C-alpha positions, 0 to 999 in steps of 0.5 A, spaced: 722 790 863 722 784 868 724 785 876 730 781 876 733 785 869 731 791 872 735 790 879 741 788 875 741 794 871 740 799 876 746 796 880 750 797 874 748 804 873 749 806 880 756 803 879 758 808 873 755 814 876 759 813 882 766 811 878 765 817 874 764 822 880 756 824 878 755 822 885 759 821 892 757 818 898 749 817 898 748 822 893 743 821 887 738 816 886 735 811 880 729 808 879 725 803 873 718 803 872 717 795 871 712 792 866 707 791 872 707 798 874 711 797 880 717 802 881 724 799 883 728 804 886 735 805 889 735 805 897 736 811 902 742 813 905 746 808 900 752 809 896 750 808 889 757 804 888 756 799 893 749 797 892 747 790 891 741 787 887 737 785 894 738 792 897 733 795 892 726 798 894 720 796 891 714 801 891 707 803 887 706 809 883 704 812 889 710 811 893 708 806 898 713 801 900 712 794 897 718 791 901 722 792 907 727 797 903 726 804 904 726 808 898 730 815 897 726 821 900 727 824 893 723 818 890 717 823 889 721 827 883 721 820 879 714 819 881 712 825 878 716 824 871 712 817 871 706 820 872 707 826 867 711 821 861 708 815 859 714 813 855 719 814 861 721 807 864 727 810 868 730 816 871 737 818 874 738 823 878 745 825 880 750 831 882 755 831 876 760 836 877 759 841 871 752 840 870 751 842 877 756 848 876 751 850 871 745 849 876 748 853 882 750 858 877 743 859 875 744 857 868 740 852 863 744 848 858 740 851 852 745 854 847 746 850 840 753 849 840 753 841 839 749 838 833 749 831 837 746 834 843 740 837 839 739 830 836 739 826 842 737 830 848 735 837 846 735 843 851 736 842 858 732 847 862 733 850 869 728 849 874 727 854 880 730 852 886 725 847 891 727 844 897 729 837 896 724 831 898 719 836 898 713 839 894 717 845 892 722 841 888 716 837 884 712 843 883 718 847 880 719 841 875 712 840 873 712 845 868 718 842 864 717 835 865 713 833 859 717 837 853 724 835 856 728 829 857 733 832 862 733 838 867 737 842 872 735 843 878 737 850 881 742 849 887 741 842 887 743 837 881 741 834 875 735 829 873 735 825 866 730 820 864 728 815 858 725 809 855 730 805 859 735 805 865 741 806 859 737 811 855 736 815 862 744 814 864 746 816 857 742 823 857 745 824 864 752 823 861 750 827 855 748 833 859 755 833 863 759 832 857 756 838 854 756 842 860 764 841 861 765 843 853 761 849 854 765 851 860 771 850 857 769 854 851 767 860 855 774 859 858 777 860 851 773 866 849 766 863 848 762 858 844 759 859 837 752 858 836 750 853 830 746 857 825 738 857 825 738 853 818 742 848 821 738 847 827 732 846 823 735 841 819 738 837 825 731 837 828 728 834 822 733 829 822 732 827 829 725 826 828 726 822 822 731 817 826 726 817 832 731 820 837 726 825 839 719 826 837 715 833 836 714 834 843 721 836 843 719 842 839 715 845 845 722 846 849 722 853 851 730 854 850 733 860 846 736 856 840 729 853 838 726 861 838 731 862 832 728 857 828 722 856 824 720 850 827 713 850 829 711 846 836 705 842 834 698 846 835 696 847 842 702 845 845 706 851 846 700 855 849 699 850 854 706 849 856 707 857 856 700 857 860 702 852 865 709 855 866 707 862 867 702 859 872 707 855 876 711 862 877 705 866 879 706 870 872 701 871 866 705 869 860 702 870 853 704 867 846 706 872 840 699 872 837 696 874 844 701 879 845 699 882 838 692 882 839 692 885 846 696 891 843 692 892 837 686 892 842 689 897 846 691 902 840 684 902 838 682 904 845 680 912 845 681 916 851 
């Protein structure tokens, strides 16, 4: 995307974020990775509904300023996502009320209650709490970025990303809409999960249609564990090990656990 188009679209998305109460005051931030590798980002301490095209900050992929505008202090989370995901060209971070309610309650959005969400977004995991604008936050996000297209951040908010700024915004909007429906369903006695065979069919459809690729099979969410869908070879092990390392824990795959128990059973006192 060229710089002028990116400036125009960031401002439009900023207005939508503010008008829909996904951000208030100077909350949230939006960025776009330009074709030449530079990053165009919303400025710090600026209301997203009142930005102008010439108020945006320009940096390199290390966060070094390339103009006289100061980027948000949370730019580090955007840069982490760009480093981990070559396919991502835009990031939206906001505090949508219902999605953020899940985040402060310590809950992921990972139940298979809406077919559209399985098709277009996938599971939204909860990253452990990290102080905003520090390495704590990006460290908590790191194990989850590769195989998810949106994250909740504990006691903070949400971030979504995609191939362009509109896909990033649409994924954030889907996250918020899903959280709202889930909360309403709980007030009515609880939501009913889709059956495993229906989830498998939806995963097949989304891959054929190009909504999500095979990386989404590696999502560590409850509904994928109900199905026979298999993560691409090696990816699940890598994701499990990386997540365990980030949490200071040792994680085993099912096959590794069975082998370990089998060895233990063969040991004689």
